[in-house]
C-alpha positions in Angstrom: -115.1 -119.6 29.3 -114.5 -122.8 27.4 -111.8 -125.1 28.7 -108.8 -124.5 26.4 -106.2 -126.7 27.9 -105.6 -130.5 28.1 -102.9 -130.9 30.8 -102.6 -129.3 34.2 -99.3 -129.5 36.2 -97.3 -127.7 38.9 -93.7 -126.5 38.6 -91.3 -125.2 41.3 -90.2 -121.7 41.0 -88.8 -118.9 43.1 -91.1 -118.3 46.0 -93.1 -121.5 45.6 -95.0 -123.3 42.8 -96.6 -122.3 39.6 -99.7 -124.0 38.1 -99.3 -124.7 34.4 -101.9 -125.3 31.7 -100.3 -127.1 28.8 -96.9 -125.8 30.1 -98.0 -122.2 30.4 -98.4 -120.5 33.9 -101.8 -119.6 35.1 -102.2 -115.8 35.7 -104.4 -113.9 38.0 -107.2 -111.5 36.7 -104.6 -108.7 37.0 -102.2 -110.8 34.9 -99.7 -111.6 37.6 -98.2 -115.1 37.4 -100.0 -117.3 40.0 -97.3 -118.5 42.4 -98.4 -120.2 45.6 -96.0 -120.8 48.6 -96.5 -124.5 49.2 -96.7 -127.8 47.2 -99.9 -128.9 49.0 -101.7 -125.8 48.0 -100.3 -125.8 44.5 -101.5 -129.4 44.0 -105.0 -128.5 45.3 -105.3 -125.4 43.0 -104.1 -127.6 40.1 -106.8 -130.1 40.9 -109.4 -127.3 40.7 -108.3 -126.5 37.2 -108.1 -130.1 36.2 -111.7 -130.7 37.5 -113.1 -128.2 35.0 -114.8 -130.1 32.1 -116.1 -128.2 29.1 -116.2 -124.8 30.6 -114.2 -123.0 33.4 -116.5 -122.2 36.3 -114.8 -119.7 38.7 -117.4 -120.4 41.4 -116.2 -124.0 41.6 -112.6 -122.9 42.2 -112.5 -121.2 45.6 -108.8 -122.0 46.3 -107.8 -120.3 43.0 -110.0 -117.4 44.0 -108.3 -117.0 47.4 -104.8 -117.2 45.7 -105.8 -114.5 43.2 -107.0 -112.3 46.0 -103.7 -112.6 47.8 -101.7 -111.5 44.7 -104.2 -109.0 43.2 -105.5 -107.3 46.4 -103.7 -108.2 49.7 -100.2 -107.9 48.4 -101.0 -104.5 46.8 -103.1 -103.1 49.6 -102.0 -104.9 52.7 -102.4 -102.1 55.2 -106.0 -101.5 54.1 -106.8 -105.2 54.3 -105.3 -105.5 57.8 -107.3 -102.5 58.9 -110.5 -103.9 57.4 -110.0 -107.3 59.2 -108.9 -105.8 62.5 -112.0 -103.5 62.6 -114.1 -106.5 63.3 -112.5 -106.6 66.8 -114.4 -103.3 67.6 -117.8 -105.0 67.2 -117.0 -108.7 67.5 -120.1 -110.9 67.3 -119.2 -112.9 70.4 -119.4 -109.8 72.5 -123.1 -109.0 71.9 -125.5 -111.3 73.8 -129.2 -111.8 73.7 -131.2 -111.2 76.8 -134.0 -113.5 75.7 -135.1 -116.1 74.8 -133.2 -117.7 77.7 -132.3 -120.8 75.6 -130.5 -118.6 73.0 -128.7 -116.6 75.7 -127.5 -119.8 77.3 -126.3 -121.2 74.0 -124.4 -118.1 73.3 -122.6 -118.3 76.7 -121.7 -122.0 76.1 -120.4 -121.3 72.7 -118.8 -117.9 72.9 -117.5 -117.7 76.5 -114.7 -120.2 75.7 -113.7 -118.0 72.7 -113.6 -114.9 74.9 -111.4 -116.8 77.4 -109.1 -118.1 74.6 -108.6 -114.6 73.2 -107.7 -113.4 76.7 -105.1 -116.1 77.2 -103.7 -116.0 73.6 -103.5 -112.2 73.1 -103.7 -110.9 76.6 -106.9 -108.9 75.8 -110.0 -108.2 77.8 -113.1 -108.2 75.7 -116.2 -106.5 77.1 -119.4 -108.4 76.5 -122.8 -106.8 76.7 -126.5 -107.7 76.4 -128.2 -106.2 73.4 -127.0 -104.7 70.2 -126.0 -101.2 71.4 -122.3 -100.6 70.5 -119.9 -101.1 73.4 -116.4 -99.8 72.7 -113.5 -102.1 73.4 -110.5 -100.8 75.2 -107.7 -99.2 73.2 -105.1 -101.7 74.4 -107.3 -104.6 73.5 -107.9 -103.3 70.0 -104.2 -102.5 69.5 -103.2 -106.1 70.5 -105.8 -107.6 68.2 -104.6 -105.4 65.4 -101.0 -106.5 66.0 -102.1 -110.1 65.8 -103.5 -109.5 62.4 -100.5 -107.5 61.2 -98.2 -110.4 62.1 -99.9 -112.7 59.6 -98.7 -113.4 56.1 -100.5 -112.2 53.0 -101.5 -115.8 52.4 -103.2 -116.0 55.8 -104.9 -112.6 55.5 -107.0 -113.5 52.4 -108.8 -116.4 54.0 -109.0 -114.6 57.4 -110.9 -111.8 55.6 -113.4 -114.3 54.4 -113.8 -115.9 57.8 -114.3 -112.6 59.7 -116.8 -111.4 57.0 -118.9 -114.5 57.2 -118.9 -114.9 61.0 -118.8 -111.2 62.0 -116.0 -112.1 64.4 -112.3 -111.5 64.4 -111.9 -113.8 67.4 -113.6 -116.7 65.6 -111.5 -116.2 62.5 -108.3 -116.1 64.5 -109.3 -119.2 66.6 -109.9 -121.2 63.4 -106.6 -119.9 61.8 -104.7 -121.0 64.9 -106.4 -124.4 65.2 -108.3 -123.6 68.4 -111.6 -124.5 66.8 -112.5 -126.7 63.8 -114.2 -125.3 60.7 -117.5 -126.7 61.7 -117.2 -125.2 65.2 -116.3 -121.9 63.7 -119.3 -122.1 61.4 -121.7 -122.9 64.2 -120.3 -120.2 66.4 -120.5 -117.6 63.7 -124.0 -118.5 62.6 -125.4 -119.3 66.1 -128.2 -116.8 66.1 -129.3 -117.8 62.6 -129.1 -121.5 63.3 -131.2 -121.0 66.4 -133.9 -119.1 64.6 -133.9 -121.7 61.8 -134.5 -124.4 64.4 -137.4 -122.5 65.8 -139.1 -121.1 62.7 -137.5 -122.9 59.7 -136.0 -121.3 56.6 -137.3 -120.5 53.2 -135.6 -121.8 50.0 -133.7 -118.6 49.3 -132.4 -118.4 52.9 -131.3 -122.0 52.7 -129.3 -121.4 49.5 -127.7 -118.3 50.9 -126.9 -120.1 54.2 -125.2 -123.0 52.3 -123.2 -120.6 50.1 -121.8 -118.9 53.1 -121.0 -122.3 54.7 -119.1 -123.4 51.6 -117.1 -120.2 51.5 -116.1 -120.6 55.1 -115.1 -124.2 54.7 -113.1 -123.3 51.6 -111.2 -120.6 53.5 -110.5 -123.1 56.2 -109.2 -125.6 53.7 -106.9 -122.9 52.2 -105.4 -122.3 55.7 -105.0 -126.0 56.2 -103.2 -126.4 52.9 -100.9 -123.5 53.8 -99.9 -125.2 57.0 -99.2 -128.5 55.1 -96.4 -126.7 53.2 
């Protein structure tokens, strides 16, 4: 789509801030007025719109995309989104360990054991870890407590958390990043540990590198969205 506006601004409104294009509010794909809860996020979304030159490139506007997801999907289907995110606790990446090579197994322990311990302290859960990829059910109480932790989040936190859990395959890594226990780079390295190890040993082809970088950009964008939410 060709850029059709000259000026981008933000305006306070009930519930937060609107982003205006030549004085008119931006709308989501479902035609809802885009209202974000904090000034920092509103300014960042406005910057995305202002950075478009001749054409509007949605792929270059990840914060806008997350905001649209909140209003068009999460707000309308919150229970389903919570269930989808919480389900990652049943097969969390950090609970499945390699038996070999030894170097990979040791790296998994160094990276993932602190996350298992953090989840135990933070949510009073006991995650079962196993060697191999055969499914190991987690306890009902553990899953219930992890689900409640997801249910307690706002719609605006759920959208980026969904991205984080999908990319990493781990609810615990997503929650740890959301709560500031790990940095975005630490979350990325923890969630892609196996792939990063294989790339170190065997290298990557061009397509794999592009896919890898696209996932990394998506994770960092979701982390920035959460950071802007916290900024108010």
